[in-house]
C-alpha positions as CSV (number, residue, x, y, z in Angstrom):
1,X,-13.9,-50.9,39.0
2,X,-10.1,-51.1,39.8
3,X,-9.8,-54.1,37.5
4,X,-11.3,-52.2,34.6
5,X,-9.1,-49.1,35.3
6,X,-5.8,-51.0,35.6
7,X,-6.6,-53.9,33.3
8,X,-4.2,-54.5,30.4
9,X,-5.0,-53.9,26.7
10,X,-6.1,-56.9,24.7
11,X,-3.1,-58.4,22.9
12,X,-4.5,-57.6,19.4
13,X,-5.0,-53.9,20.4
14,X,-1.5,-53.7,21.9
15,X,0.0,-55.2,18.7
16,X,-1.9,-52.7,16.5
17,X,-0.7,-49.8,18.6
18,X,2.9,-51.2,18.9
19,X,2.6,-51.1,22.7
20,X,4.3,-53.3,25.3
21,X,1.6,-54.9,27.6
22,X,1.9,-53.7,31.2
23,X,1.1,-55.6,34.3
24,X,-1.6,-54.2,36.6
25,X,1.0,-53.1,39.2
26,X,2.8,-51.0,36.5
27,X,-0.4,-49.6,35.2
28,X,-1.4,-48.6,38.7
29,X,1.9,-46.9,39.3
30,X,1.7,-45.0,36.0
31,X,-1.8,-43.8,36.7
32,X,-0.9,-42.7,40.2
33,X,2.1,-40.8,39.0
34,X,0.2,-39.2,36.1
35,X,-2.5,-37.9,38.4
36,X,0.0,-36.5,40.9
37,X,1.5,-34.5,38.0
38,X,-1.9,-33.4,36.7
39,X,-3.3,-32.5,40.1
40,X,-0.3,-31.3,42.2
41,X,-2.5,-29.6,44.7
42,X,-4.4,-32.7,45.7
43,X,-3.2,-35.1,48.4
44,X,-2.8,-38.8,47.7
45,X,-6.0,-39.7,49.7
46,X,-8.0,-37.3,47.6
47,X,-6.6,-38.7,44.4
48,X,-7.5,-42.2,45.5
49,X,-11.0,-40.9,46.3
50,X,-11.2,-39.4,42.8
51,X,-10.3,-42.8,41.2
52,X,-13.3,-44.4,42.8
53,X,-15.6,-42.2,40.7
54,X,-16.7,-42.8,37.2
55,X,-15.0,-39.7,35.8
56,X,-11.7,-37.8,36.5
57,X,-11.5,-34.1,35.9
58,X,-7.9,-33.0,35.5
59,X,-6.7,-29.6,36.6
60,X,-5.3,-27.3,34.0
61,X,-2.6,-24.8,34.8
62,X,-2.3,-22.2,32.1
63,X,1.0,-20.5,31.8
64,X,0.9,-16.8,32.2
65,X,1.9,-15.1,29.0
66,X,4.1,-12.1,29.2
67,X,2.6,-9.0,27.7
68,X,4.7,-7.8,24.8
69,X,5.3,-4.1,24.8
70,X,4.2,-2.5,21.6
71,X,6.9,-0.6,19.9
72,X,5.9,3.0,19.1
73,X,6.4,3.8,15.5
74,X,8.5,6.9,15.0
75,X,7.3,9.4,12.5
76,X,9.1,12.2,10.7
77,X,9.1,15.6,12.2
78,X,7.8,18.6,10.1
79,X,11.4,19.7,9.7
80,X,12.5,16.3,8.5
81,X,9.6,16.2,6.0
82,X,10.6,19.6,4.6
83,X,14.2,18.5,4.3
84,X,13.2,15.3,2.5
85,X,10.9,17.3,0.3
86,X,8.1,14.7,0.8
87,X,5.3,17.0,-0.1
88,X,6.9,18.9,-3.0
89,X,5.4,18.5,-6.5
90,X,8.0,18.4,-9.2
91,X,7.7,21.2,-11.8
92,X,7.1,18.7,-14.6
93,X,4.2,17.3,-12.7
94,X,2.5,20.7,-12.2
95,X,0.1,20.3,-15.0
96,X,-3.7,20.7,-14.7
97,X,-4.5,17.9,-17.2
98,X,-2.6,15.3,-15.1
99,X,-5.0,15.8,-12.1
100,X,-8.3,15.9,-14.0
101,X,-8.7,12.1,-13.4
102,X,-8.3,12.8,-9.7
103,X,-11.1,15.3,-9.9
104,X,-13.4,12.7,-11.5
105,X,-12.6,10.3,-8.7
106,X,-13.4,13.0,-6.2
107,X,-16.8,13.7,-7.8
108,X,-17.7,10.0,-7.6
109,X,-16.5,9.9,-4.0
110,X,-18.8,12.8,-3.1
111,X,-21.7,11.3,-4.9
112,X,-21.3,8.1,-2.9
113,X,-20.9,10.1,0.3
114,X,-24.1,12.0,-0.4
115,X,-26.2,9.0,-1.4
116,X,-26.1,9.8,-5.1
117,X,-26.6,13.6,-5.0
118,X,-30.1,13.4,-6.3
119,X,-31.9,16.6,-7.4
120,X,-34.1,16.5,-4.3
121,X,-31.1,16.2,-1.9
122,X,-31.1,18.7,0.9
123,X,-28.4,21.4,0.5
124,X,-27.8,21.4,4.2
125,X,-27.0,17.7,4.1
126,X,-24.6,18.2,1.2
127,X,-22.9,21.1,3.0
128,X,-22.5,19.0,6.2
129,X,-21.0,16.1,4.2
130,X,-18.6,18.4,2.4
131,X,-17.3,20.0,5.6
132,X,-16.1,16.5,6.7
133,X,-15.1,15.2,3.3
134,X,-11.6,14.8,1.9
135,X,-11.1,17.7,-0.5
136,X,-8.1,16.4,-2.5
137,X,-9.3,16.5,-6.1
138,X,-12.0,19.1,-5.6
139,X,-12.2,22.1,-7.9
140,X,-12.5,25.2,-5.8
141,X,-12.6,29.0,-6.4
142,X,-11.6,31.7,-4.0
143,X,-14.7,33.9,-3.9
144,X,-13.8,36.2,-0.9
145,X,-10.5,37.2,0.6
146,X,-9.0,39.9,2.7
147,X,-6.2,39.8,0.1
148,X,-7.6,40.8,-3.3
149,X,-4.9,38.9,-5.2
150,X,-6.4,35.6,-4.1
151,X,-9.9,36.3,-5.3
152,X,-10.7,34.4,-8.5
153,X,-8.0,31.7,-8.1
154,X,-9.6,28.5,-9.4
155,X,-8.2,25.0,-9.6
156,X,-7.9,21.5,-8.3
157,X,-6.8,21.0,-4.7
158,X,-3.7,18.8,-4.7
159,X,-2.7,19.1,-1.1
160,X,-4.3,20.2,2.1
161,X,-2.2,21.3,5.1
162,X,-3.2,22.8,8.4
163,X,-3.1,26.4,7.2
164,X,-3.0,26.2,3.4
165,X,-4.3,24.6,0.2
166,X,-2.1,23.9,-2.7
167,X,-4.1,24.4,-5.9
168,X,-3.2,23.7,-9.5
169,X,-4.9,26.1,-12.0
170,X,-5.9,25.6,-15.6
171,X,-2.8,27.7,-16.5
172,X,-0.6,25.0,-14.9
173,X,0.3,27.3,-12.0
174,X,0.7,25.9,-8.5
175,X,-0.9,28.3,-6.1
176,X,-0.4,28.2,-2.3
177,X,-3.6,29.7,-0.8
178,X,-3.9,30.3,3.0
179,X,-7.2,29.1,4.6
180,X,-7.4,32.0,7.0
181,X,-9.5,34.9,5.8
182,X,-10.5,33.2,2.6
183,X,-13.8,31.8,1.4
184,X,-13.8,29.0,-1.2
185,X,-16.7,27.8,-3.3
186,X,-17.1,24.4,-5.0
187,X,-19.7,23.1,-7.4
188,X,-20.8,19.5,-8.1
189,X,-23.9,18.3,-10.0
190,X,-25.6,21.7,-9.6
191,X,-24.9,22.0,-5.8
192,X,-22.8,25.0,-4.8
193,X,-21.2,25.0,-1.4
194,X,-19.0,27.5,0.4
195,X,-16.0,26.7,2.6
196,X,-14.8,29.1,5.2
197,X,-11.1,28.4,5.3
198,X,-10.8,29.5,9.0
199,X,-13.0,26.5,10.0
200,X,-10.8,24.1,8.1
201,X,-7.6,25.1,10.0
202,X,-8.5,22.4,12.5
203,X,-7.9,19.7,9.8
204,X,-4.2,19.2,10.2
205,X,-2.9,16.8,7.5
């Protein structure tokens, strides 16, 4: 067994690998040193005992990785967003026709959300889906309001904030309509749903 373990390589194999042939004493010293490095917790007697077996299982000491602290991304405050005018729509962009393609995309989004909006679809299911849906691009009408001047406003929702909708009308007027105390209706493929704005105030965007 020892002869097989410490025996030198055949000359042809050594030449192919470009290795200098070692004497058995050198090989034995190399193996012993290698095992001590690989199994530092074992004593010499135990290592020699391991060598008498057919297989040697080396210990593996994994290095502990330091956990990298995640950097928190800083976001703009509401005041900074207002100062930078991030949510303002330029006057030249306040045109109803520009946002009609957005409405078409919204209709397709709702159809997909409601499994095709087939004629036999349950109105309760459609209503439940709309309550959780993104309303950017929806055409809505203010049907009830404590402020009479809001009733009848109809247009495409361009922006939704915690307390208001920004709506562009067919007359190219940008209206800011509060959610509180207002009821909105929207129609798609024959389904008419009503949105109570006070319930949507929880949706901060």
